[in-house]
N, CA, C and O atoms as a GROMACS GRO file, in nm:
protein
  544
    1UNK      N    1   0.081  -0.113  -0.008
    1UNK     CA    2   0.002   0.003   0.007
    1UNK      C    3   0.096   0.117   0.001
    1UNK      O    4   0.201   0.117   0.065
    2UNK      N    5   0.052   0.226  -0.086
    2UNK     CA    6   0.148   0.345  -0.083
    2UNK      C    7   0.104   0.434   0.023
    2UNK      O    8  -0.011   0.450   0.063
    3UNK      N    9   0.212   0.492   0.066
    3UNK     CA   10   0.188   0.599   0.175
    3UNK      C   11   0.138   0.732   0.122
    3UNK      O   12   0.189   0.792   0.027
    4UNK      N   13   0.041   0.770   0.189
    4UNK     CA   14  -0.007   0.911   0.150
    4UNK      C   15   0.091   1.024   0.203
    4UNK      O   16   0.136   1.030   0.318
    5UNK      N   17   0.114   1.103   0.111
    5UNK     CA   18   0.202   1.230   0.136
    5UNK      C   19   0.130   1.319   0.238
    5UNK      O   20   0.018   1.364   0.213
    6UNK      N   21   0.196   1.345   0.358
    6UNK     CA   22   0.126   1.435   0.448
    6UNK      C   23   0.211   1.570   0.450
    6UNK      O   24   0.332   1.579   0.470
    7UNK      N   25   0.121   1.674   0.427
    7UNK     CA   26   0.188   1.820   0.423
    7UNK      C   27   0.234   1.859   0.560
    7UNK      O   28   0.158   1.839   0.654
    8UNK      N   29   0.352   1.913   0.581
    8UNK     CA   30   0.405   1.964   0.702
    8UNK      C   31   0.398   2.109   0.689
    8UNK      O   32   0.430   2.177   0.786
    9UNK      N   33   0.359   2.165   0.582
    9UNK     CA   34   0.336   2.318   0.589
    9UNK      C   35   0.229   2.358   0.684
    9UNK      O   36   0.126   2.291   0.694
   10UNK      N   37   0.251   2.464   0.754
   10UNK     CA   38   0.159   2.519   0.855
   10UNK      C   39   0.105   2.644   0.799
   10UNK      O   40   0.177   2.722   0.737
   11UNK      N   41  -0.041   2.668   0.822
   11UNK     CA   42  -0.110   2.769   0.778
   11UNK      C   43  -0.190   2.819   0.897
   11UNK      O   44  -0.232   2.740   0.982
   12UNK      N   45  -0.210   2.951   0.904
   12UNK     CA   46  -0.285   3.019   1.000
   12UNK      C   47  -0.432   3.053   0.944
   12UNK      O   48  -0.517   3.110   1.014
   13UNK      N   49  -0.452   3.016   0.826
   13UNK     CA   50  -0.577   3.047   0.768
   13UNK      C   51  -0.703   2.997   0.848
   13UNK      O   52  -0.714   2.878   0.880
   14UNK      N   53  -0.791   3.087   0.877
   14UNK     CA   54  -0.900   3.042   0.959
   14UNK      C   55  -0.887   3.054   1.112
   14UNK      O   56  -0.983   3.034   1.186
   15UNK      N   57  -0.766   3.088   1.158
   15UNK     CA   58  -0.755   3.108   1.301
   15UNK      C   59  -0.793   3.233   1.341
   15UNK      O   60  -0.804   3.318   1.253
   16UNK      N   61  -0.819   3.265   1.470
   16UNK     CA   62  -0.856   3.388   1.515
   16UNK      C   63  -0.721   3.484   1.509
   16UNK      O   64  -0.621   3.440   1.565
   17UNK      N   65  -0.715   3.596   1.452
   17UNK     CA   66  -0.601   3.675   1.443
   17UNK      C   67  -0.590   3.764   1.573
   17UNK      O   68  -0.489   3.772   1.642
   18UNK      N   69  -0.709   3.831   1.596
   18UNK     CA   70  -0.712   3.914   1.711
   18UNK      C   71  -0.859   3.962   1.740
   18UNK      O   72  -0.952   3.937   1.663
   19UNK      N   73  -0.872   4.029   1.848
   19UNK     CA   74  -1.005   4.095   1.889
   19UNK      C   75  -0.992   4.231   1.907
   19UNK      O   76  -0.895   4.270   1.971
   20UNK      N   77  -1.078   4.319   1.860
   20UNK     CA   78  -1.084   4.441   1.877
   20UNK      C   79  -1.208   4.502   1.958
   20UNK      O   80  -1.324   4.467   1.936
   21UNK      N   81  -1.174   4.591   2.048
   21UNK     CA   82  -1.291   4.646   2.134
   21UNK      C   83  -1.304   4.785   2.097
   21UNK      O   84  -1.203   4.854   2.082
   22UNK      N   85  -1.440   4.839   2.077
   22UNK     CA   86  -1.453   4.969   2.058
   22UNK      C   87  -1.522   5.022   2.180
   22UNK      O   88  -1.620   4.966   2.229
   23UNK      N   89  -1.463   5.144   2.234
   23UNK     CA   90  -1.499   5.189   2.375
   23UNK      C   91  -1.533   5.354   2.367
   23UNK      O   92  -1.476   5.428   2.288
   24UNK      N   93  -1.622   5.393   2.453
   24UNK     CA   94  -1.660   5.524   2.453
   24UNK      C   95  -1.548   5.594   2.542
   24UNK      O   96  -1.531   5.715   2.542
   25UNK      N   97  -1.474   5.504   2.618
   25UNK     CA   98  -1.359   5.555   2.711
   25UNK      C   99  -1.236   5.464   2.703
   25UNK      O  100  -1.211   5.388   2.796
   26UNK      N  101  -1.161   5.470   2.597
   26UNK     CA  102  -1.052   5.372   2.585
   26UNK      C  103  -0.952   5.378   2.706
   26UNK      O  104  -0.887   5.278   2.738
   27UNK      N  105  -0.942   5.492   2.767
   27UNK     CA  106  -0.833   5.491   2.876
   27UNK      C  107  -0.904   5.409   2.984
   27UNK      O  108  -0.836   5.325   3.043
   28UNK      N  109  -1.025   5.424   3.016
   28UNK     CA  110  -1.097   5.356   3.139
   28UNK      C  111  -1.093   5.201   3.100
   28UNK      O  112  -1.071   5.114   3.184
   29UNK      N  113  -1.115   5.174   2.967
   29UNK     CA  114  -1.114   5.018   2.919
   29UNK      C  115  -0.968   4.954   2.942
   29UNK      O  116  -0.949   4.837   2.975
   30UNK      N  117  -0.874   5.043   2.920
   30UNK     CA  118  -0.736   5.002   2.931
   30UNK      C  119  -0.700   4.974   3.075
   30UNK      O  120  -0.642   4.870   3.105
   31UNK      N  121  -0.733   5.070   3.167
   31UNK     CA  122  -0.696   5.059   3.306
   31UNK      C  123  -0.779   4.925   3.364
   31UNK      O  124  -0.726   4.846   3.442
   32UNK      N  125  -0.892   4.915   3.322
   32UNK     CA  126  -0.978   4.787   3.383
   32UNK      C  127  -0.898   4.667   3.338
   32UNK      O  128  -0.855   4.588   3.421
   33UNK      N  129  -0.875   4.652   3.207
   33UNK     CA  130  -0.806   4.520   3.151
   33UNK      C  131  -0.676   4.504   3.215
   33UNK      O  132  -0.644   4.389   3.247
   34UNK      N  133  -0.589   4.611   3.240
   34UNK     CA  134  -0.475   4.598   3.289
   34UNK      C  135  -0.473   4.544   3.436
   34UNK      O  136  -0.392   4.461   3.478
   35UNK      N  137  -0.575   4.603   3.510
   35UNK     CA  138  -0.595   4.576   3.661
   35UNK      C  139  -0.656   4.435   3.672
   35UNK      O  140  -0.614   4.355   3.756
   36UNK      N  141  -0.750   4.407   3.593
   36UNK     CA  142  -0.827   4.271   3.620
   36UNK      C  143  -0.740   4.168   3.548
   36UNK      O  144  -0.714   4.070   3.618
   37UNK      N  145  -0.695   4.166   3.440
   37UNK     CA  146  -0.647   4.052   3.359
   37UNK      C  147  -0.505   4.073   3.320
   37UNK      O  148  -0.456   3.995   3.239
   38UNK      N  149  -0.430   4.179   3.374
   38UNK     CA  150  -0.274   4.199   3.360
   38UNK      C  151  -0.244   4.198   3.208
   38UNK      O  152  -0.140   4.146   3.168
   39UNK      N  153  -0.343   4.262   3.113
   39UNK     CA  154  -0.300   4.286   2.968
   39UNK      C  155  -0.208   4.402   2.963
   39UNK      O  156  -0.225   4.499   3.036
   40UNK      N  157  -0.109   4.393   2.876
   40UNK     CA  158  -0.004   4.485   2.850
   40UNK      C  159  -0.054   4.563   2.718
   40UNK      O  160  -0.106   4.504   2.624
   41UNK      N  161  -0.031   4.705   2.722
   41UNK     CA  162  -0.088   4.774   2.626
   41UNK      C  163   0.031   4.862   2.556
   41UNK      O  164   0.130   4.895   2.621
   42UNK      N  165   0.016   4.895   2.424
   42UNK     CA  166   0.103   4.991   2.354
   42UNK      C  167   0.015   5.094   2.290
   42UNK      O  168  -0.081   5.051   2.226
   43UNK      N  169   0.033   5.225   2.296
   43UNK     CA  170  -0.036   5.320   2.232
   43UNK      C  171   0.018   5.347   2.084
   43UNK      O  172   0.138   5.365   2.065
   44UNK      N  173  -0.072   5.349   1.985
   44UNK     CA  174  -0.043   5.378   1.846
   44UNK      C  175  -0.128   5.496   1.794
   44UNK      O  176  -0.245   5.505   1.830
   45UNK      N  177  -0.079   5.575   1.720
   45UNK     CA  178  -0.146   5.680   1.659
   45UNK      C  179  -0.197   5.636   1.523
   45UNK      O  180  -0.118   5.603   1.435
   46UNK      N  181  -0.328   5.635   1.507
   46UNK     CA  182  -0.406   5.605   1.394
   46UNK      C  183  -0.488   5.717   1.325
   46UNK      O  184  -0.527   5.806   1.402
   47UNK      N  185  -0.517   5.728   1.211
   47UNK     CA  186  -0.600   5.834   1.155
   47UNK      C  187  -0.715   5.876   1.219
   47UNK      O  188  -0.747   5.995   1.220
   48UNK      N  189  -0.789   5.773   1.280
   48UNK     CA  190  -0.906   5.795   1.344
   48UNK      C  191  -0.896   5.808   1.507
   48UNK      O  192  -0.993   5.797   1.581
   49UNK      N  193  -0.757   5.834   1.550
   49UNK     CA  194  -0.751   5.849   1.694
   49UNK      C  195  -0.649   5.748   1.744
   49UNK      O  196  -0.588   5.674   1.667
   50UNK      N  197  -0.634   5.748   1.872
   50UNK     CA  198  -0.536   5.664   1.948
   50UNK      C  199  -0.599   5.521   1.943
   50UNK      O  200  -0.717   5.494   1.966
   51UNK      N  201  -0.495   5.430   1.907
   51UNK     CA  202  -0.533   5.273   1.920
   51UNK      C  203  -0.447   5.216   2.016
   51UNK      O  204  -0.325   5.232   2.013
   52UNK      N  205  -0.512   5.145   2.108
   52UNK     CA  206  -0.448   5.069   2.217
   52UNK      C  207  -0.422   4.928   2.184
   52UNK      O  208  -0.512   4.846   2.207
   53UNK      N  209  -0.322   4.893   2.138
   53UNK     CA  210  -0.280   4.745   2.096
   53UNK      C  211  -0.255   4.689   2.226
   53UNK      O  212  -0.190   4.751   2.310
   54UNK      N  213  -0.306   4.569   2.247
   54UNK     CA  214  -0.270   4.470   2.361
   54UNK      C  215  -0.241   4.336   2.347
   54UNK      O  216  -0.278   4.269   2.251
   55UNK      N  217  -0.169   4.290   2.450
   55UNK     CA  218  -0.133   4.147   2.443
   55UNK      C  219  -0.171   4.087   2.577
   55UNK      O  220  -0.131   4.139   2.681
   56UNK      N  221  -0.246   3.979   2.576
   56UNK     CA  222  -0.301   3.920   2.682
   56UNK      C  223  -0.212   3.803   2.727
   56UNK      O  224  -0.153   3.741   2.638
   57UNK      N  225  -0.194   3.764   2.870
   57UNK     CA  226  -0.120   3.655   2.904
   57UNK      C  227  -0.162   3.548   2.819
   57UNK      O  228  -0.282   3.538   2.790
   58UNK      N  229  -0.070   3.460   2.771
   58UNK     CA  230  -0.086   3.341   2.683
   58UNK      C  231  -0.088   3.375   2.530
   58UNK      O  232  -0.109   3.290   2.444
   59UNK      N  233  -0.062   3.508   2.505
   59UNK     CA  234  -0.040   3.551   2.369
   59UNK      C  235  -0.156   3.598   2.290
   59UNK      O  236  -0.141   3.625   2.170
   60UNK      N  237  -0.260   3.609   2.343
   60UNK     CA  238  -0.379   3.671   2.282
   60UNK      C  239  -0.359   3.821   2.245
   60UNK      O  240  -0.305   3.899   2.323
   61UNK      N  241  -0.403   3.856   2.130
   61UNK     CA  242  -0.373   3.999   2.081
   61UNK      C  243  -0.496   4.073   2.043
   61UNK      O  244  -0.600   4.014   2.013
   62UNK      N  245  -0.483   4.203   2.045
   62UNK     CA  246  -0.604   4.272   2.000
   62UNK      C  247  -0.580   4.438   2.021
   62UNK      O  248  -0.467   4.487   2.024
   63UNK      N  249  -0.686   4.507   2.033
   63UNK     CA  250  -0.679   4.644   2.046
   63UNK      C  251  -0.799   4.699   2.096
   63UNK      O  252  -0.901   4.630   2.104
   64UNK      N  253  -0.794   4.832   2.134
   64UNK     CA  254  -0.899   4.909   2.189
   64UNK      C  255  -0.903   5.036   2.111
   64UNK      O  256  -0.798   5.101   2.103
   65UNK      N  257  -1.013   5.079   2.051
   65UNK     CA  258  -1.021   5.202   1.976
   65UNK      C  259  -1.143   5.277   2.029
   65UNK      O  260  -1.229   5.222   2.098
   66UNK      N  261  -1.145   5.405   1.992
   66UNK     CA  262  -1.269   5.494   2.012
   66UNK      C  263  -1.380   5.450   1.926
   66UNK      O  264  -1.359   5.417   1.809
   67UNK      N  265  -1.507   5.447   1.984
   67UNK     CA  266  -1.632   5.427   1.901
   67UNK      C  267  -1.638   5.535   1.792
   67UNK      O  268  -1.599   5.650   1.814
   68UNK      N  269  -1.683   5.501   1.689
   68UNK     CA  270  -1.709   5.597   1.570
   68UNK      C  271  -1.861   5.654   1.586
   68UNK      O  272  -1.943   5.598   1.660
   69UNK      N  273  -1.887   5.754   1.520
   69UNK     CA  274  -2.030   5.814   1.530
   69UNK      C  275  -2.135   5.712   1.496
   69UNK      O  276  -2.129   5.642   1.395
   70UNK      N  277  -2.232   5.707   1.583
   70UNK     CA  278  -2.338   5.612   1.562
   70UNK      C  279  -2.317   5.468   1.588
   70UNK      O  280  -2.402   5.385   1.555
   71UNK      N  281  -2.194   5.433   1.654
   71UNK     CA  282  -2.156   5.300   1.669
   71UNK      C  283  -2.184   5.261   1.808
   71UNK      O  284  -2.161   5.345   1.894
   72UNK      N  285  -2.228   5.154   1.841
   72UNK     CA  286  -2.253   5.089   1.961
   72UNK      C  287  -2.113   5.029   2.012
   72UNK      O  288  -2.043   4.961   1.937
   73UNK      N  289  -2.078   5.059   2.141
   73UNK     CA  290  -1.958   4.990   2.191
   73UNK      C  291  -1.978   4.848   2.186
   73UNK      O  292  -2.085   4.795   2.214
   74UNK      N  293  -1.864   4.781   2.146
   74UNK     CA  294  -1.871   4.625   2.131
   74UNK      C  295  -1.733   4.569   2.096
   74UNK      O  296  -1.630   4.634   2.112
   75UNK      N  297  -1.736   4.448   2.048
   75UNK     CA  298  -1.608   4.386   2.019
   75UNK      C  299  -1.624   4.329   1.874
   75UNK      O  300  -1.736   4.308   1.825
   76UNK      N  301  -1.503   4.305   1.806
   76UNK     CA  302  -1.502   4.244   1.684
   76UNK      C  303  -1.383   4.142   1.680
   76UNK      O  304  -1.269   4.174   1.715
   77UNK      N  305  -1.416   4.023   1.636
   77UNK     CA  306  -1.312   3.916   1.618
   77UNK      C  307  -1.269   3.922   1.475
   77UNK      O  308  -1.351   3.943   1.386
   78UNK      N  309  -1.143   3.906   1.451
   78UNK     CA  310  -1.079   3.910   1.314
   78UNK      C  311  -1.029   3.767   1.300
   78UNK      O  312  -0.960   3.711   1.385
   79UNK      N  313  -1.074   3.706   1.177
   79UNK     CA  314  -1.012   3.576   1.135
   79UNK      C  315  -0.905   3.584   1.038
   79UNK      O  316  -0.924   3.651   0.937
   80UNK      N  317  -0.796   3.525   1.055
   80UNK     CA  318  -0.694   3.541   0.963
   80UNK      C  319  -0.718   3.463   0.843
   80UNK      O  320  -0.757   3.347   0.854
   81UNK      N  321  -0.695   3.523   0.715
   81UNK     CA  322  -0.713   3.461   0.585
   81UNK      C  323  -0.578   3.477   0.516
   81UNK      O  324  -0.497   3.565   0.546
   82UNK      N  325  -0.559   3.380   0.418
   82UNK     CA  326  -0.428   3.389   0.329
   82UNK      C  327  -0.446   3.487   0.208
   82UNK      O  328  -0.354   3.546   0.152
   83UNK      N  329  -0.576   3.493   0.178
   83UNK     CA  330  -0.607   3.563   0.053
   83UNK      C  331  -0.739   3.656   0.078
   83UNK      O  332  -0.849   3.602   0.069
   84UNK      N  333  -0.732   3.779   0.106
   84UNK     CA  334  -0.854   3.853   0.135
   84UNK      C  335  -0.948   3.848   0.026
   84UNK      O  336  -1.063   3.812   0.052
   85UNK      N  337  -0.915   3.882  -0.103
   85UNK     CA  338  -1.011   3.882  -0.207
   85UNK      C  339  -1.063   3.750  -0.217
   85UNK      O  340  -1.183   3.744  -0.242
   86UNK      N  341  -1.002   3.645  -0.203
   86UNK     CA  342  -1.050   3.510  -0.242
   86UNK      C  343  -1.154   3.481  -0.126
   86UNK      O  344  -1.261   3.428  -0.155
   87UNK      N  345  -1.123   3.516   0.010
   87UNK     CA  346  -1.216   3.506   0.114
   87UNK      C  347  -1.339   3.585   0.106
   87UNK      O  348  -1.446   3.539   0.147
   88UNK      N  349  -1.331   3.702   0.054
   88UNK     CA  350  -1.448   3.787   0.012
   88UNK      C  351  -1.538   3.718  -0.073
   88UNK      O  352  -1.658   3.716  -0.045
   89UNK      N  353  -1.491   3.656  -0.180
   89UNK     CA  354  -1.575   3.585  -0.281
   89UNK      C  355  -1.643   3.463  -0.200
   89UNK      O  356  -1.765   3.443  -0.201
   90UNK      N  357  -1.556   3.391  -0.134
   90UNK     CA  358  -1.608   3.275  -0.084
   90UNK      C  359  -1.716   3.298   0.026
   90UNK      O  360  -1.810   3.219   0.040
   91UNK      N  361  -1.700   3.403   0.101
   91UNK     CA  362  -1.802   3.447   0.200
   91UNK      C  363  -1.935   3.486   0.136
   91UNK      O  364  -2.042   3.446   0.182
   92UNK      N  365  -1.926   3.565   0.031
   92UNK     CA  366  -2.054   3.609  -0.044
   92UNK      C  367  -2.122   3.484  -0.116
   92UNK      O  368  -2.244   3.472  -0.123
   93UNK      N  369  -2.033   3.393  -0.167
   93UNK     CA  370  -2.102   3.263  -0.228
   93UNK      C  371  -2.164   3.179  -0.125
   93UNK      O  372  -2.258   3.106  -0.155
   94UNK      N  373  -2.116   3.184  -0.005
   94UNK     CA  374  -2.170   3.093   0.103
   94UNK      C  375  -2.294   3.169   0.170
   94UNK      O  376  -2.346   3.118   0.269
   95UNK      N  377  -2.344   3.293   0.117
   95UNK     CA  378  -2.449   3.357   0.174
   95UNK      C  379  -2.413   3.461   0.280
   95UNK      O  380  -2.502   3.503   0.354
   96UNK      N  381  -2.287   3.505   0.293
   96UNK     CA  382  -2.250   3.610   0.384
   96UNK      C  383  -2.271   3.754   0.304
   96UNK      O  384  -2.308   3.763   0.188
   97UNK      N  385  -2.243   3.853   0.381
   97UNK     CA  386  -2.272   3.982   0.323
   97UNK      C  387  -2.158   4.078   0.365
   97UNK      O  388  -2.135   4.078   0.486
   98UNK      N  389  -2.086   4.155   0.292
   98UNK     CA  390  -1.988   4.241   0.320
   98UNK      C  391  -2.052   4.367   0.367
   98UNK      O  392  -2.129   4.434   0.298
   99UNK      N  393  -2.016   4.396   0.494
   99UNK     CA  394  -2.081   4.514   0.565
   99UNK      C  395  -1.980   4.648   0.577
   99UNK      O  396  -2.023   4.761   0.599
  100UNK      N  397  -1.846   4.617   0.561
  100UNK     CA  398  -1.760   4.712   0.556
  100UNK      C  399  -1.656   4.668   0.458
  100UNK      O  400  -1.592   4.567   0.488
  101UNK      N  401  -1.629   4.731   0.344
  101UNK     CA  402  -1.546   4.695   0.250
  101UNK      C  403  -1.404   4.710   0.287
  101UNK      O  404  -1.371   4.771   0.388
  102UNK      N  405  -1.314   4.652   0.201
  102UNK     CA  406  -1.169   4.633   0.254
  102UNK      C  407  -1.105   4.770   0.292
  102UNK      O  408  -1.123   4.875   0.230
  103UNK      N  409  -1.031   4.754   0.398
  103UNK     CA  410  -0.959   4.867   0.457
  103UNK      C  411  -0.822   4.822   0.456
  103UNK      O  412  -0.798   4.708   0.495
  104UNK      N  413  -0.718   4.906   0.411
  104UNK     CA  414  -0.578   4.868   0.412
  104UNK      C  415  -0.507   4.963   0.517
  104UNK      O  416  -0.528   5.084   0.522
  105UNK      N  417  -0.420   4.895   0.601
  105UNK     CA  418  -0.361   4.959   0.710
  105UNK      C  419  -0.211   4.944   0.657
  105UNK      O  420  -0.158   4.833   0.662
  106UNK      N  421  -0.145   5.051   0.607
  106UNK     CA  422   0.004   5.032   0.561
  106UNK      C  423   0.097   4.963   0.663
  106UNK      O  424   0.102   5.000   0.781
  107UNK      N  425   0.165   4.871   0.619
  107UNK     CA  426   0.269   4.793   0.699
  107UNK      C  427   0.210   4.701   0.799
  107UNK      O  428   0.286   4.635   0.870
  108UNK      N  429   0.073   4.691   0.811
  108UNK     CA  430   0.013   4.590   0.901
  108UNK      C  431  -0.067   4.490   0.825
  108UNK      O  432  -0.030   4.373   0.834
  109UNK      N  433  -0.168   4.518   0.753
  109UNK     CA  434  -0.250   4.436   0.687
  109UNK      C  435  -0.371   4.500   0.628
  109UNK      O  436  -0.382   4.623   0.620
  110UNK      N  437  -0.471   4.406   0.583
  110UNK     CA  438  -0.604   4.449   0.530
  110UNK      C  439  -0.708   4.371   0.595
  110UNK      O  440  -0.686   4.262   0.647
  111UNK      N  441  -0.832   4.433   0.592
  111UNK     CA  442  -0.937   4.353   0.646
  111UNK      C  443  -1.075   4.409   0.586
  111UNK      O  444  -1.079   4.515   0.522
  112UNK      N  445  -1.173   4.341   0.607
  112UNK     CA  446  -1.321   4.372   0.576
  112UNK      C  447  -1.407   4.309   0.687
  112UNK      O  448  -1.368   4.212   0.752
  113UNK      N  449  -1.526   4.371   0.705
  113UNK     CA  450  -1.610   4.320   0.796
  113UNK      C  451  -1.724   4.235   0.725
  113UNK      O  452  -1.754   4.272   0.612
  114UNK      N  453  -1.787   4.134   0.772
  114UNK     CA  454  -1.886   4.059   0.700
  114UNK      C  455  -1.995   4.001   0.809
  114UNK      O  456  -1.966   3.965   0.924
  115UNK      N  457  -2.117   4.000   0.754
  115UNK     CA  458  -2.221   3.946   0.831
  115UNK      C  459  -2.244   3.794   0.796
  115UNK      O  460  -2.253   3.762   0.677
  116UNK      N  461  -2.254   3.706   0.892
  116UNK     CA  462  -2.276   3.576   0.872
  116UNK      C  463  -2.429   3.549   0.871
  116UNK      O  464  -2.500   3.618   0.945
  117UNK      N  465  -2.486   3.449   0.790
  117UNK     CA  466  -2.632   3.405   0.798
  117UNK      C  467  -2.660   3.387   0.941
  117UNK      O  468  -2.590   3.316   1.012
  118UNK      N  469  -2.770   3.458   0.985
  118UNK     CA  470  -2.804   3.459   1.133
  118UNK      C  471  -2.766   3.576   1.199
  118UNK      O  472  -2.814   3.600   1.310
  119UNK      N  473  -2.690   3.651   1.148
  119UNK     CA  474  -2.676   3.798   1.219
  119UNK      C  475  -2.533   3.834   1.263
  119UNK      O  476  -2.495   3.951   1.260
  120UNK      N  477  -2.451   3.728   1.305
  120UNK     CA  478  -2.320   3.782   1.378
  120UNK      C  479  -2.228   3.840   1.262
  120UNK      O  480  -2.240   3.803   1.146
  121UNK      N  481  -2.143   3.928   1.300
  121UNK     CA  482  -2.051   4.010   1.224
  121UNK      C  483  -1.908   3.961   1.258
  121UNK      O  484  -1.875   3.963   1.377
  122UNK      N  485  -1.833   3.925   1.178
  122UNK     CA  486  -1.680   3.900   1.193
  122UNK      C  487  -1.605   3.995   1.100
  122UNK      O  488  -1.659   4.078   1.026
  123UNK      N  489  -1.471   3.973   1.113
  123UNK     CA  490  -1.382   4.042   1.012
  123UNK      C  491  -1.285   3.941   0.958
  123UNK      O  492  -1.241   3.847   1.024
  124UNK      N  493  -1.257   3.968   0.835
  124UNK     CA  494  -1.145   3.888   0.780
  124UNK      C  495  -1.009   3.972   0.781
  124UNK      O  496  -1.010   4.091   0.749
  125UNK      N  497  -0.906   3.914   0.815
  125UNK     CA  498  -0.784   3.995   0.827
  125UNK      C  499  -0.672   3.923   0.751
  125UNK      O  500  -0.656   3.802   0.771
  126UNK      N  501  -0.595   3.990   0.664
  126UNK     CA  502  -0.489   3.934   0.587
  126UNK      C  503  -0.355   4.027   0.623
  126UNK      O  504  -0.351   4.146   0.592
  127UNK      N  505  -0.255   3.963   0.687
  127UNK     CA  506  -0.144   4.038   0.716
  127UNK      C  507  -0.066   4.088   0.601
  127UNK      O  508  -0.057   4.026   0.495
  128UNK      N  509  -0.009   4.201   0.623
  128UNK     CA  510   0.071   4.270   0.506
  128UNK      C  511   0.194   4.183   0.477
  128UNK      O  512   0.245   4.124   0.572
  129UNK      N  513   0.247   4.169   0.351
  129UNK     CA  514   0.367   4.090   0.319
  129UNK      C  515   0.476   4.147   0.408
  129UNK      O  516   0.491   4.267   0.432
  130UNK      N  517   0.552   4.046   0.455
  130UNK     CA  518   0.675   4.076   0.527
  130UNK      C  519   0.779   4.137   0.455
  130UNK      O  520   0.817   4.091   0.347
  131UNK      N  521   0.840   4.260   0.516
  131UNK     CA  522   0.953   4.330   0.434
  131UNK      C  523   1.070   4.267   0.447
  131UNK      O  524   1.103   4.213   0.553
  132UNK      N  525   1.140   4.270   0.344
  132UNK     CA  526   1.279   4.189   0.348
  132UNK      C  527   1.370   4.249   0.452
  132UNK      O  528   1.372   4.372   0.468
  133UNK      N  529   1.442   4.175   0.520
  133UNK     CA  530   1.533   4.231   0.626
  133UNK      C  531   1.657   4.299   0.564
  133UNK      O  532   1.723   4.246   0.475
  134UNK      N  533   1.686   4.418   0.615
  134UNK     CA  534   1.811   4.478   0.576
  134UNK      C  535   1.929   4.453   0.646
  134UNK      O  536   1.933   4.475   0.767
  135UNK      N  537   2.036   4.404   0.579
  135UNK     CA  538   2.161   4.372   0.645
  135UNK      C  539   2.268   4.477   0.629
  135UNK      O  540   2.302   4.521   0.519
  136UNK      N  541   2.318   4.514   0.744
  136UNK     CA  542   2.416   4.624   0.751
  136UNK      C  543   2.551   4.575   0.710
  136UNK      O  544   2.647   4.652   0.710
   0.00000   0.00000   0.00000
């Protein structure tokens, strides 16, 4: 009997990339999460305001951002995909609906939000290509 070739290539496609919280008071949200769960934060400047990137014990990652006009505070889970455009087509073919079109964040990655049949909203995330390392 011939042995079946098993791929040892690792893919992160379909795994949770990170969670994002929208808050009416990001500083208070940060203080709470630091105090209660010992999350570590880094402040980043984004076009829409300060973004608080966090790392939770055990390696979970995410961010806290200010709510936008007419937005209800909440959370968004980002699913990592290998091909953002391909994921968009597959989501629509499967009955999903794109609710926020592609957004590109230079040097970080790209995402879009989509509604799953039944109502939940998730986001698809594709990391930006790694930049070549510069040797001195």
